[in-house]
N, CA, C, O and the ligand as a Tripos MOL2 file, in Angstrom:
@<TRIPOS>MOLECULE
protein
  257   255    65     0     0
PROTEIN
NO_CHARGES

@<TRIPOS>ATOM
      1 N         -11.2590    3.3180  -13.4700 N.3       1 MET1
      2 CA        -11.2680    3.5790  -12.0440 C.3       1 MET1
      3 C         -11.1270    5.1590  -11.6990 C.2       1 MET1
      4 O         -10.2180    5.8780  -12.1130 O.2       1 MET1
      5 N         -12.0940    5.5260  -10.9430 N.am      2 ARG2
      6 CA        -12.0850    6.9880  -10.4900 C.3       2 ARG2
      7 C         -12.0460    7.0540   -8.8950 C.2       2 ARG2
      8 O         -12.6940    6.3140   -8.1550 O.2       2 ARG2
      9 N         -11.2080    8.0260   -8.5090 N.am      3 LYS3
     10 CA        -11.2100    7.9640   -7.0480 C.3       3 LYS3
     11 C         -11.5620    9.5110   -6.5740 C.2       3 LYS3
     12 O         -10.9520   10.4590   -7.0680 O.2       3 LYS3
     13 N         -12.4710    9.6680   -5.6970 N.am      4 CYS4
     14 CA        -13.2400   10.7330   -4.9730 C.3       4 CYS4
     15 C         -11.8550   11.5240   -4.2730 C.2       4 CYS4
     16 O         -11.0110   11.0540   -3.5100 O.2       4 CYS4
     17 N         -11.9600   12.7140   -4.7680 N.am      5 LYS5
     18 CA        -10.9270   13.6920   -4.0800 C.3       5 LYS5
     19 C         -11.2500   14.0180   -2.7180 C.2       5 LYS5
     20 O         -10.3440   14.3420   -1.9490 O.2       5 LYS5
     21 N         -12.5410   13.9620   -2.3110 N.am      6 LEU6
     22 CA        -12.8630   14.1170   -0.9980 C.3       6 LEU6
     23 C         -12.8130   13.0750   -0.0320 C.2       6 LEU6
     24 O         -12.2680   13.3380    1.0400 O.2       6 LEU6
     25 N         -13.2830   11.9400   -0.2170 N.am      7 CYS7
     26 CA        -13.2280   10.7560    0.7620 C.3       7 CYS7
     27 C         -12.1210    9.6560    0.2690 C.2       7 CYS7
     28 O         -11.6580    8.8550    1.0810 O.2       7 CYS7
     29 N         -11.7850    9.6570   -0.8830 N.am      8 GLY8
     30 CA        -10.9190    8.7520   -1.3810 C.3       8 GLY8
     31 C         -11.4650    7.4260   -1.8450 C.2       8 GLY8
     32 O         -10.6930    6.4750   -1.9650 O.2       8 GLY8
     33 N         -12.7240    7.3090   -2.1070 N.am      9 LYS9
     34 CA        -13.5230    6.1710   -2.3130 C.3       9 LYS9
     35 C         -13.1770    5.8720   -3.8640 C.2       9 LYS9
     36 O         -13.0090    6.7770   -4.6820 O.2       9 LYS9
     37 N         -13.0940    4.5520   -4.1580 N.am     10 LEU10
     38 CA        -12.7340    4.2660   -5.5600 C.3      10 LEU10
     39 C         -14.1760    3.8160   -6.1320 C.2      10 LEU10
     40 O         -14.9640    3.1300   -5.4810 O.2      10 LEU10
     41 N         -14.4170    4.2980   -7.4440 N.am     11 HIS11
     42 CA        -15.5700    3.9930   -8.1850 C.3      11 HIS11
     43 C         -15.3450    3.3080   -9.5110 C.2      11 HIS11
     44 O         -14.9540    3.9870  -10.4600 O.2      11 HIS11
     45 N         -15.5610    2.0200   -9.6460 N.am     12 THR12
     46 CA        -15.3730    1.3590  -10.8170 C.3      12 THR12
     47 C         -16.2120    1.9110  -12.0210 C.2      12 THR12
     48 O         -15.7250    1.9170  -13.1520 O.2      12 THR12
     49 N         -17.4790    2.3750  -11.7700 N.am     13 ASP13
     50 CA        -18.4840    3.1940  -12.6230 C.3      13 ASP13
     51 C         -18.1370    4.5340  -12.4930 C.2      13 ASP13
     52 O         -17.3330    4.9190  -11.6430 O.2      13 ASP13
     53 N         -18.7520    5.3390  -13.3650 N.am     14 LEU14
     54 CA        -18.5540    6.9240  -13.6140 C.3      14 LEU14
     55 C         -19.5560    7.6920  -13.0060 C.2      14 LEU14
     56 O         -20.3170    8.2910  -13.7650 O.2      14 LEU14
     57 N         -19.7250    7.8070  -11.7230 N.am     15 PRO15
     58 CA        -20.7740    8.4700  -11.0450 C.3      15 PRO15
     59 C         -20.6450    9.9590  -11.1870 C.2      15 PRO15
     60 O         -19.5080   10.4260  -11.2520 O.2      15 PRO15
     61 N         -21.7040   10.7700  -11.2440 N.am     16 GLN16
     62 CA        -21.6770   12.1370  -11.2000 C.3      16 GLN16
     63 C         -21.1640   12.6880   -9.8220 C.2      16 GLN16
     64 O         -20.3410   13.5860   -9.6490 O.2      16 GLN16
     65 N         -21.9040   11.8720   -8.7810 N.am     17 TYR17
     66 CA        -21.4870   12.3110   -7.5460 C.3      17 TYR17
     67 C         -21.0760   11.0450   -6.6820 C.2      17 TYR17
     68 O         -21.4860    9.9360   -7.0260 O.2      17 TYR17
     69 N         -20.2930   11.1940   -5.5920 N.am     18 CYS18
     70 CA        -19.8360   10.3020   -4.8230 C.3      18 CYS18
     71 C         -20.7580   10.1320   -3.8300 C.2      18 CYS18
     72 O         -21.6590   10.9680   -3.7500 O.2      18 CYS18
     73 N         -20.7170    9.1470   -2.9920 N.am     19 ASP19
     74 CA        -21.7780    8.9890   -1.8160 C.3      19 ASP19
     75 C         -21.4130   10.0110   -0.6940 C.2      19 ASP19
     76 O         -22.2160   10.1840    0.2230 O.2      19 ASP19
     77 N         -20.2910   10.6610   -0.7280 N.am     20 CYS20
     78 CA        -20.0070   11.6000    0.3680 C.3      20 CYS20
     79 C         -20.5550   12.8340   -0.3740 C.2      20 CYS20
     80 O         -20.4170   13.8280    0.3390 O.2      20 CYS20
     81 N         -21.0870   13.0960   -1.4730 N.am     21 GLY21
     82 CA        -21.4200   14.2740   -2.0610 C.3      21 GLY21
     83 C         -20.6400   15.0760   -2.9290 C.2      21 GLY21
     84 O         -21.0210   16.0580   -3.5670 O.2      21 GLY21
     85 N         -19.2940   14.4690   -2.8860 N.am     22 GLY22
     86 CA        -18.3750   15.2740   -3.6330 C.3      22 GLY22
     87 C         -18.4220   14.9110   -5.1030 C.2      22 GLY22
     88 O         -18.8440   13.8270   -5.5050 O.2      22 GLY22
     89 N         -17.9700   15.8670   -5.8720 N.am     23 ASP23
     90 CA        -18.1740   15.6810   -7.4020 C.3      23 ASP23
     91 C         -16.7720   15.9070   -8.2550 C.2      23 ASP23
     92 O         -16.6670   16.1070   -9.4650 O.2      23 ASP23
     93 N         -15.7090   15.8130   -7.2430 N.am     24 GLU24
     94 CA        -14.4020   15.7570   -7.9680 C.3      24 GLU24
     95 C         -13.7530   14.5690   -7.8900 C.2      24 GLU24
     96 O         -13.4540   14.0660   -6.8070 O.2      24 GLU24
     97 N         -13.4470   13.9500   -9.2010 N.am     25 PHE25
     98 CA        -12.6060   12.6620   -9.2190 C.3      25 PHE25
     99 C         -11.3340   12.8250   -9.7990 C.2      25 PHE25
    100 O         -11.1180   13.8480  -10.4490 O.2      25 PHE25
    101 N         -10.4710   11.9820   -9.6630 N.am     26 GLU26
    102 CA         -9.4010   11.8700  -10.3480 C.3      26 GLU26
    103 C          -9.0760   10.4280  -10.8440 C.2      26 GLU26
    104 O          -9.2270    9.4580  -10.1020 O.2      26 GLU26
    105 N          -8.6440   10.3250  -12.0710 N.am     27 GLU27
    106 CA         -8.3050    8.9950  -12.7710 C.3      27 GLU27
    107 C          -7.3960    8.1790  -11.9170 C.2      27 GLU27
    108 O          -6.4510    8.7520  -11.3770 O.2      27 GLU27
    109 N          -7.5880    6.8520  -11.7300 N.am     28 VAL28
    110 CA         -6.6620    6.0860  -11.1450 C.3      28 VAL28
    111 C          -6.1180    4.8940  -12.0660 C.2      28 VAL28
    112 O          -6.7600    3.8640  -12.2670 O.2      28 VAL28
    113 N          -5.0640    5.1190  -12.5110 N.am     29 ALA29
    114 CA         -4.5330    4.0830  -13.2900 C.3      29 ALA29
    115 C          -4.3830    2.7300  -12.8370 C.2      29 ALA29
    116 O          -4.0670    2.6090  -11.6530 O.2      29 ALA29
    117 N          -4.5610    1.5450  -13.6070 N.am     30 VAL30
    118 CA         -4.5610    0.4260  -12.9430 C.3      30 VAL30
    119 C          -3.0650   -0.0670  -12.5710 C.2      30 VAL30
    120 O          -2.8740   -0.9770  -11.7640 O.2      30 VAL30
    121 N          -2.0320    0.6130  -13.2290 N.am     31 LYS31
    122 CA         -0.6980    0.3510  -12.9420 C.3      31 LYS31
    123 C          -0.4460    0.6990  -11.6280 C.2      31 LYS31
    124 O           0.6140    0.2780  -11.1660 O.2      31 LYS31
    125 N          -1.1340    1.3420  -10.9380 N.am     32 GLU32
    126 CA         -0.9840    1.8430   -9.4400 C.3      32 GLU32
    127 C          -1.0340    0.5120   -8.5530 C.2      32 GLU32
    128 O          -0.2760    0.4100   -7.5890 O.2      32 GLU32
    129 N          -1.9600   -0.5410   -8.8950 N.am     33 GLU33
    130 CA         -2.1410   -1.7100   -8.1110 C.3      33 GLU33
    131 C          -0.7280   -2.3410   -8.2650 C.2      33 GLU33
    132 O          -0.1330   -2.8510   -7.3150 O.2      33 GLU33
    133 N          -0.2390   -2.2710   -9.5170 N.am     34 LYS34
    134 CA          1.2000   -3.0410   -9.4800 C.3      34 LYS34
    135 C           2.1310   -2.2830   -8.5260 C.2      34 LYS34
    136 O           2.8450   -2.9300   -7.7600 O.2      34 LYS34
    137 N           2.1590   -0.9990   -8.5350 N.am     35 VAL35
    138 CA          3.1650   -0.1970   -7.6580 C.3      35 VAL35
    139 C           2.9630   -0.6090   -6.3030 C.2      35 VAL35
    140 O           3.9060   -0.9100   -5.5710 O.2      35 VAL35
    141 N           1.5450   -0.6390   -5.8780 N.am     36 SER36
    142 CA          1.2640   -1.3150   -4.3870 C.3      36 SER36
    143 C           1.6550   -2.6250   -4.3020 C.2      36 SER36
    144 O           1.9310   -3.0250   -3.1710 O.2      36 SER36
    145 N           1.7550   -3.4540   -5.2910 N.am     37 GLN37
    146 CA          2.3990   -4.8570   -5.0600 C.3      37 GLN37
    147 C           3.7350   -4.7860   -4.9860 C.2      37 GLN37
    148 O           4.2900   -5.5690   -4.2150 O.2      37 GLN37
    149 N           4.4360   -3.9690   -5.6590 N.am     38 VAL38
    150 CA          5.8010   -3.6910   -5.2610 C.3      38 VAL38
    151 C           6.0600   -3.0950   -3.8600 C.2      38 VAL38
    152 O           6.9490   -3.5960   -3.1730 O.2      38 VAL38
    153 N           5.4810   -2.2620   -3.4900 N.am     39 GLU39
    154 CA          5.4180   -1.7370   -2.1350 C.3      39 GLU39
    155 C           5.2900   -2.8420   -1.2130 C.2      39 GLU39
    156 O           6.1650   -3.0320   -0.3680 O.2      39 GLU39
    157 N           4.2270   -3.6220   -1.3060 N.am     40 THR40
    158 CA          4.1220   -4.7040   -0.4210 C.3      40 THR40
    159 C           5.2690   -5.7900   -0.3520 C.2      40 THR40
    160 O           5.7380   -6.2100    0.7050 O.2      40 THR40
    161 N           5.6540   -6.1820   -1.5970 N.am     41 PHE41
    162 CA          7.1030   -6.7510   -1.5610 C.3      41 PHE41
    163 C           8.1380   -6.2350   -0.8300 C.2      41 PHE41
    164 O           8.8130   -6.9570   -0.0960 O.2      41 PHE41
    165 N           8.3510   -4.9660   -0.9630 N.am     42 LYS42
    166 CA          9.4990   -4.3340   -0.1670 C.3      42 LYS42
    167 C           9.2700   -4.2500    1.1270 C.2      42 LYS42
    168 O          10.2380   -4.2190    1.8870 O.2      42 LYS42
    169 N           7.9230   -4.1960    1.6440 N.am     43 ASN43
    170 CA          7.5400   -4.4370    3.0980 C.3      43 ASN43
    171 C           7.8400   -5.6910    3.6440 C.2      43 ASN43
    172 O           8.3130   -5.7290    4.7790 O.2      43 ASN43
    173 N           7.6600   -6.6170    3.0790 N.am     44 VAL44
    174 CA          7.9780   -8.0890    3.2590 C.3      44 VAL44
    175 C           9.4840   -8.3930    3.3240 C.2      44 VAL44
    176 O          10.0220   -9.0130    4.2420 O.2      44 VAL44
    177 N          10.0420   -7.9330    2.3490 N.am     45 LEU45
    178 CA         11.5350   -7.8730    2.2710 C.3      45 LEU45
    179 C          12.3210   -7.2340    3.5840 C.2      45 LEU45
    180 O          13.2850   -7.7530    4.1460 O.2      45 LEU45
    181 N          11.7090   -6.0440    3.9190 N.am     46 SER46
    182 CA         12.2910   -5.4400    4.9710 C.3      46 SER46
    183 C          11.9920   -6.0220    6.3580 C.2      46 SER46
    184 O          12.7350   -5.7480    7.3000 O.2      46 SER46
    185 N          10.8870   -6.8460    6.5150 N.am     47 TRP47
    186 CA         10.4690   -7.4000    7.6510 C.3      47 TRP47
    187 C          11.3580   -8.6200    7.8410 C.2      47 TRP47
    188 O          11.7260   -8.9890    8.9570 O.2      47 TRP47
    189 N          11.7190   -9.2870    6.6030 N.am     48 VAL48
    190 CA         12.6980  -10.3500    6.4670 C.3      48 VAL48
    191 C          14.1650  -10.1530    7.0020 C.2      48 VAL48
    192 O          14.8670  -10.8270    7.7550 O.2      48 VAL48
    193 N          14.3480   -9.0270    6.3580 N.am     49 ILE49
    194 CA         15.7340   -8.2320    6.7960 C.3      49 ILE49
    195 C          15.9080   -8.1670    8.4310 C.2      49 ILE49
    196 O          16.8390   -8.5830    9.1210 O.2      49 ILE49
    197 N          14.6910   -7.5020    8.8130 N.am     50 PHE50
    198 CA         14.7050   -7.2170   10.2860 C.3      50 PHE50
    199 C          14.7400   -8.4340   11.1500 C.2      50 PHE50
    200 O          15.4030   -8.5000   12.1850 O.2      50 PHE50
    201 N          13.8770   -9.5450   10.6020 N.am     51 ALA51
    202 CA         14.1740  -10.8080   11.3660 C.3      51 ALA51
    203 C          15.3930  -11.4070   11.4030 C.2      51 ALA51
    204 O          15.8410  -11.9060   12.4360 O.2      51 ALA51
    205 N          16.0580  -11.4000   10.2020 N.am     52 VAL52
    206 CA         17.3250  -11.8920   10.3190 C.3      52 VAL52
    207 C          18.3620  -11.2460   11.0950 C.2      52 VAL52
    208 O          19.2840  -11.8400   11.6530 O.2      52 VAL52
    209 N          18.1480   -9.9220   11.1020 N.am     53 CYS53
    210 CA         18.9640   -8.9430   12.0900 C.3      53 CYS53
    211 C          18.8350   -9.5650   13.6680 C.2      53 CYS53
    212 O          19.8250   -9.7750   14.3700 O.2      53 CYS53
    213 N          17.3900   -9.8310   14.1120 N.am     54 ILE54
    214 CA         17.0440  -10.1220   15.3030 C.3      54 ILE54
    215 C          17.8190  -11.4790   15.6970 C.2      54 ILE54
    216 O          18.5740  -11.6390   16.6550 O.2      54 ILE54
    217 N          17.4310  -12.4380   14.6890 N.am     55 ILE55
    218 CA         18.1050  -13.7030   14.8190 C.3      55 ILE55
    219 C          19.6190  -13.6780   15.0330 C.2      55 ILE55
    220 O          20.1250  -14.3510   15.9300 O.2      55 ILE55
    221 N          20.3610  -12.8940   14.2030 N.am     56 LEU56
    222 CA         21.7770  -12.7630   14.3220 C.3      56 LEU56
    223 C          22.3020  -12.3610   15.4850 C.2      56 LEU56
    224 O          23.2640  -12.9050   16.0280 O.2      56 LEU56
    225 N          21.5210  -11.1220   16.0290 N.am     57 SER57
    226 CA         21.7400  -10.4990   17.3050 C.3      57 SER57
    227 C          21.5380  -11.5720   18.5390 C.2      57 SER57
    228 O          22.2770  -11.5620   19.5230 O.2      57 SER57
    229 N          20.6610  -12.3190   18.4020 N.am     58 VAL58
    230 CA         20.4340  -13.3410   19.5240 C.3      58 VAL58
    231 C          21.5020  -14.6070   19.3670 C.2      58 VAL58
    232 O          21.7570  -15.3800   20.2900 O.2      58 VAL58
    233 N          21.9570  -14.6660   18.3180 N.am     59 LEU59
    234 CA         23.0000  -15.6890   18.0190 C.3      59 LEU59
    235 C          24.3240  -15.0600   18.7290 C.2      59 LEU59
    236 O          25.0220  -15.7330   19.4880 O.2      59 LEU59
    237 N          24.5540  -13.9180   18.4570 N.am     60 VAL60
    238 CA         25.6210  -13.3480   18.9570 C.3      60 VAL60
    239 C          25.7260  -13.2350   20.4100 C.2      60 VAL60
    240 O          26.8130  -13.3360   20.9800 O.2      60 VAL60
    241 N          24.4630  -12.9970   21.1140 N.am     61 LEU61
    242 CA         24.3390  -12.9940   22.4420 C.3      61 LEU61
    243 C          24.7410  -14.2990   23.1720 C.2      61 LEU61
    244 O          25.3350  -14.3230   24.2500 O.2      61 LEU61
    245 N          24.3330  -15.4240   22.4350 N.am     62 PHE62
    246 CA         24.7810  -16.7140   22.8370 C.3      62 PHE62
    247 C          25.9910  -16.9650   22.7560 C.2      62 PHE62
    248 O          26.5380  -17.4600   23.7420 O.2      62 PHE62
    249 N          26.7460  -16.6980   21.5700 N.am     63 VAL63
    250 CA         27.9280  -17.1010   21.2040 C.3      63 VAL63
    251 C          28.9860  -16.4320   22.2990 C.2      63 VAL63
    252 O          29.9050  -17.0380   22.8500 O.2      63 VAL63
    253 N          28.6940  -15.2740   22.4480 N.am     64 TRP64
    254 CA         29.6500  -14.3050   23.5210 C.3      64 TRP64
    255 C          29.3360  -14.5740   24.8690 C.2      64 TRP64
    256 O          29.9200  -13.9740   25.7720 O.2      64 TRP64
    257 ZN        -16.4930   10.5020   -1.7820 Zn       65 ZN65
@<TRIPOS>BOND
     1     1     2 1
     2     2     3 1
     3     3     4 2
     4     3     5 am
     5     5     6 1
     6     6     7 1
     7     7     8 2
     8     7     9 am
     9     9    10 1
    10    10    11 1
    11    11    12 2
    12    11    13 am
    13    13    14 1
    14    14    15 1
    15    15    16 2
    16    15    17 am
    17    17    18 1
    18    18    19 1
    19    19    20 2
    20    19    21 am
    21    21    22 1
    22    22    23 1
    23    23    24 2
    24    23    25 am
    25    25    26 1
    26    26    27 1
    27    27    28 2
    28    27    29 am
    29    29    30 1
    30    30    31 1
    31    31    32 2
    32    31    33 am
    33    33    34 1
    34    34    35 1
    35    35    36 2
    36    35    37 am
    37    37    38 1
    38    38    39 1
    39    39    40 2
    40    39    41 am
    41    41    42 1
    42    42    43 1
    43    43    44 2
    44    43    45 am
    45    45    46 1
    46    46    47 1
    47    47    48 2
    48    47    49 am
    49    49    50 1
    50    50    51 1
    51    51    52 2
    52    51    53 am
    53    53    54 1
    54    54    55 1
    55    55    56 2
    56    55    57 am
    57    57    58 1
    58    58    59 1
    59    59    60 2
    60    59    61 am
    61    61    62 1
    62    62    63 1
    63    63    64 2
    64    63    65 am
    65    65    66 1
    66    66    67 1
    67    67    68 2
    68    67    69 am
    69    69    70 1
    70    70    71 1
    71    71    72 2
    72    71    73 am
    73    73    74 1
    74    74    75 1
    75    75    76 2
    76    75    77 am
    77    77    78 1
    78    78    79 1
    79    79    80 2
    80    79    81 am
    81    81    82 1
    82    82    83 1
    83    83    84 2
    84    83    85 am
    85    85    86 1
    86    86    87 1
    87    87    88 2
    88    87    89 am
    89    89    90 1
    90    90    91 1
    91    91    92 2
    92    91    93 am
    93    93    94 1
    94    94    95 1
    95    95    96 2
    96    95    97 am
    97    97    98 1
    98    98    99 1
    99    99   100 2
   100    99   101 am
   101   101   102 1
   102   102   103 1
   103   103   104 2
   104   103   105 am
   105   105   106 1
   106   106   107 1
   107   107   108 2
   108   107   109 am
   109   109   110 1
   110   110   111 1
   111   111   112 2
   112   111   113 am
   113   113   114 1
   114   114   115 1
   115   115   116 2
   116   115   117 am
   117   117   118 1
   118   118   119 1
   119   119   120 2
   120   119   121 am
   121   121   122 1
   122   122   123 1
   123   123   124 2
   124   123   125 am
   125   125   126 1
   126   126   127 1
   127   127   128 2
   128   127   129 am
   129   129   130 1
   130   130   131 1
   131   131   132 2
   132   131   133 am
   133   133   134 1
   134   134   135 1
   135   135   136 2
   136   135   137 am
   137   137   138 1
   138   138   139 1
   139   139   140 2
   140   139   141 am
   141   141   142 1
   142   142   143 1
   143   143   144 2
   144   143   145 am
   145   145   146 1
   146   146   147 1
   147   147   148 2
   148   147   149 am
   149   149   150 1
   150   150   151 1
   151   151   152 2
   152   151   153 am
   153   153   154 1
   154   154   155 1
   155   155   156 2
   156   155   157 am
   157   157   158 1
   158   158   159 1
   159   159   160 2
   160   159   161 am
   161   161   162 1
   162   162   163 1
   163   163   164 2
   164   163   165 am
   165   165   166 1
   166   166   167 1
   167   167   168 2
   168   167   169 am
   169   169   170 1
   170   170   171 1
   171   171   172 2
   172   171   173 am
   173   173   174 1
   174   174   175 1
   175   175   176 2
   176   175   177 am
   177   177   178 1
   178   178   179 1
   179   179   180 2
   180   179   181 am
   181   181   182 1
   182   182   183 1
   183   183   184 2
   184   183   185 am
   185   185   186 1
   186   186   187 1
   187   187   188 2
   188   187   189 am
   189   189   190 1
   190   190   191 1
   191   191   192 2
   192   191   193 am
   193   193   194 1
   194   194   195 1
   195   195   196 2
   196   195   197 am
   197   197   198 1
   198   198   199 1
   199   199   200 2
   200   199   201 am
   201   201   202 1
   202   202   203 1
   203   203   204 2
   204   203   205 am
   205   205   206 1
   206   206   207 1
   207   207   208 2
   208   207   209 am
   209   209   210 1
   210   210   211 1
   211   211   212 2
   212   211   213 am
   213   213   214 1
   214   214   215 1
   215   215   216 2
   216   215   217 am
   217   217   218 1
   218   218   219 1
   219   219   220 2
   220   219   221 am
   221   221   222 1
   222   222   223 1
   223   223   224 2
   224   223   225 am
   225   225   226 1
   226   226   227 1
   227   227   228 2
   228   227   229 am
   229   229   230 1
   230   230   231 1
   231   231   232 2
   232   231   233 am
   233   233   234 1
   234   234   235 1
   235   235   236 2
   236   235   237 am
   237   237   238 1
   238   238   239 1
   239   239   240 2
   240   239   241 am
   241   241   242 1
   242   242   243 1
   243   243   244 2
   244   243   245 am
   245   245   246 1
   246   246   247 1
   247   247   248 2
   248   247   249 am
   249   249   250 1
   250   250   251 1
   251   251   252 2
   252   251   253 am
   253   253   254 1
   254   254   255 1
   255   255   256 2
@<TRIPOS>SUBSTRUCTURE
     1 MET1         2 RESIDUE 1 A MET
     2 ARG2         6 RESIDUE 1 A ARG
     3 LYS3        10 RESIDUE 1 A LYS
     4 CYS4        14 RESIDUE 1 A CYS
     5 LYS5        18 RESIDUE 1 A LYS
     6 LEU6        22 RESIDUE 1 A LEU
     7 CYS7        26 RESIDUE 1 A CYS
     8 GLY8        30 RESIDUE 1 A GLY
     9 LYS9        34 RESIDUE 1 A LYS
    10 LEU10       38 RESIDUE 1 A LEU
    11 HIS11       42 RESIDUE 1 A HIS
    12 THR12       46 RESIDUE 1 A THR
    13 ASP13       50 RESIDUE 1 A ASP
    14 LEU14       54 RESIDUE 1 A LEU
    15 PRO15       58 RESIDUE 1 A PRO
    16 GLN16       62 RESIDUE 1 A GLN
    17 TYR17       66 RESIDUE 1 A TYR
    18 CYS18       70 RESIDUE 1 A CYS
    19 ASP19       74 RESIDUE 1 A ASP
    20 CYS20       78 RESIDUE 1 A CYS
    21 GLY21       82 RESIDUE 1 A GLY
    22 GLY22       86 RESIDUE 1 A GLY
    23 ASP23       90 RESIDUE 1 A ASP
    24 GLU24       94 RESIDUE 1 A GLU
    25 PHE25       98 RESIDUE 1 A PHE
    26 GLU26      102 RESIDUE 1 A GLU
    27 GLU27      106 RESIDUE 1 A GLU
    28 VAL28      110 RESIDUE 1 A VAL
    29 ALA29      114 RESIDUE 1 A ALA
    30 VAL30      118 RESIDUE 1 A VAL
    31 LYS31      122 RESIDUE 1 A LYS
    32 GLU32      126 RESIDUE 1 A GLU
    33 GLU33      130 RESIDUE 1 A GLU
    34 LYS34      134 RESIDUE 1 A LYS
    35 VAL35      138 RESIDUE 1 A VAL
    36 SER36      142 RESIDUE 1 A SER
    37 GLN37      146 RESIDUE 1 A GLN
    38 VAL38      150 RESIDUE 1 A VAL
    39 GLU39      154 RESIDUE 1 A GLU
    40 THR40      158 RESIDUE 1 A THR
    41 PHE41      162 RESIDUE 1 A PHE
    42 LYS42      166 RESIDUE 1 A LYS
    43 ASN43      170 RESIDUE 1 A ASN
    44 VAL44      174 RESIDUE 1 A VAL
    45 LEU45      178 RESIDUE 1 A LEU
    46 SER46      182 RESIDUE 1 A SER
    47 TRP47      186 RESIDUE 1 A TRP
    48 VAL48      190 RESIDUE 1 A VAL
    49 ILE49      194 RESIDUE 1 A ILE
    50 PHE50      198 RESIDUE 1 A PHE
    51 ALA51      202 RESIDUE 1 A ALA
    52 VAL52      206 RESIDUE 1 A VAL
    53 CYS53      210 RESIDUE 1 A CYS
    54 ILE54      214 RESIDUE 1 A ILE
    55 ILE55      218 RESIDUE 1 A ILE
    56 LEU56      222 RESIDUE 1 A LEU
    57 SER57      226 RESIDUE 1 A SER
    58 VAL58      230 RESIDUE 1 A VAL
    59 LEU59      234 RESIDUE 1 A LEU
    60 VAL60      238 RESIDUE 1 A VAL
    61 LEU61      242 RESIDUE 1 A LEU
    62 PHE62      246 RESIDUE 1 A PHE
    63 VAL63      250 RESIDUE 1 A VAL
    64 TRP64      254 RESIDUE 1 A TRP
    65 ZN65       257 GROUP 0 **** ****
């Protein structure tokens, strides 16, 4: 995988030029996808914690 430095488009083949005309690419390792999956998991986890906090605060409001 190569990523255009100009527009950030990903290319699975190895083109000389990108669609945007850029000719500078950087190699994108496959492991980056795993990192992004971990980031997604962290995002979901933070939303779950956020939801639990909201539910707890509502419960506190009703109890007090
Ligand atoms: Zn490009």
